[in-house]
C-alpha positions as CSV (number, residue, x, y, z in Angstrom):
1,M,7.7,-6.1,-0.6
2,R,4.0,-6.8,0.1
3,F,4.8,-8.6,3.3
4,R,7.1,-5.9,4.4
5,L,4.4,-3.3,3.7
6,L,2.0,-5.3,6.0
7,K,4.6,-5.2,8.8
8,Y,5.1,-1.4,8.3
9,M,1.3,-0.8,8.4
10,C,0.9,-2.9,11.6
11,R,3.7,-0.8,13.2
12,M,2.0,2.4,12.2
13,G,-1.2,1.1,13.7
14,D,0.6,0.2,16.9
15,E,2.2,3.6,17.2
16,F,-1.1,5.3,16.4
17,F,-2.9,3.6,19.2
18,K,0.0,4.1,21.6
19,Q,-0.2,7.8,21.0
20,R,-4.0,8.0,21.0
21,P,-5.3,5.3,23.4
22,E,-8.8,6.9,23.3
23,Q,-9.1,6.1,19.6
24,S,-10.8,2.9,18.5
25,E,-10.4,3.3,14.7
26,L,-7.4,3.7,12.5
27,P,-7.1,6.4,9.8
28,P,-6.6,5.1,6.3
29,I,-3.1,4.0,5.4
30,L,-2.1,4.3,1.7
31,P,0.9,2.1,1.1
32,V,3.1,3.5,-1.6
33,V,6.1,1.9,-3.3
34,F,8.6,4.0,-5.2
35,Y,10.5,1.8,-7.7
36,Q,13.6,2.9,-9.5
37,G,14.9,-0.3,-11.1
38,E,16.1,-0.4,-14.7
39,R,13.4,-2.9,-15.7
40,A,9.6,-2.5,-15.2
41,W,8.1,-3.7,-11.9
42,L,6.7,-7.2,-12.4
43,P,5.4,-8.4,-8.9
44,S,1.8,-8.0,-8.1
45,T,0.6,-5.1,-6.1
46,E,-2.1,-7.2,-4.4
47,F,-1.2,-8.6,-1.0
48,A,-3.6,-11.6,-1.4
49,D,-1.5,-12.8,-4.4
50,L,1.1,-14.0,-1.9
51,F,-1.3,-16.9,-1.1
52,P,-2.2,-19.8,-3.3
53,A,-5.0,-18.9,-5.8
54,A,-7.5,-21.3,-4.1
55,E,-7.0,-19.6,-0.8
56,R,-7.1,-15.9,-1.8
57,E,-10.8,-15.4,-1.2
58,Q,-10.7,-16.5,2.5
59,S,-12.3,-13.8,4.6
60,F,-9.6,-14.0,7.3
61,L,-6.8,-13.0,4.9
62,P,-5.6,-9.4,4.9
63,R,-6.4,-7.5,1.7
64,F,-4.8,-4.4,0.4
65,T,-3.1,-3.1,-2.7
66,H,-0.1,-0.8,-2.7
67,Y,0.2,2.1,-5.0
68,L,3.2,1.7,-7.3
69,I,5.2,4.5,-8.7
70,D,7.4,2.8,-11.2
71,Q,9.9,5.3,-12.3
72,S,11.2,3.0,-15.0
73,A,7.9,3.5,-16.8
74,L,7.8,7.3,-16.5
75,T,9.0,9.6,-19.2
76,P,10.6,13.0,-18.5
77,G,7.9,15.5,-17.8
78,S,5.1,13.0,-17.2
79,A,2.8,13.7,-14.3
80,L,1.9,11.2,-11.6
81,V,-1.8,10.6,-11.2
82,P,-3.1,10.1,-7.7
83,P,-4.4,6.6,-7.1
84,F,-7.7,7.6,-5.5
85,P,-9.7,10.9,-5.7
86,C,-10.0,11.1,-1.9
87,I,-6.2,11.2,-1.4
88,G,-6.2,15.0,-1.4
89,G,-8.5,15.1,1.6
90,W,-6.4,12.6,3.5
91,L,-3.3,14.8,3.0
92,A,-4.9,18.0,4.0
């Protein structure tokens, strides 16, 4: 899933620059995974964890974390907590 998210994020960046060639910076992308499995989500949410532990700190590796909404861990009526305080401003 993490590698697929990287590909999605790259496609979003390509499309953004195609539509706005005058722009030189990307807006933030918040990758979100909605999981509906019967068991709890076990894989890491850190992209860097796809690499061997000894290589994870290399400065040339992409780094991001996806926000996981694991519906198997939610109870009826429980509220989702936004992952970052600034998310409201991004969505406005």
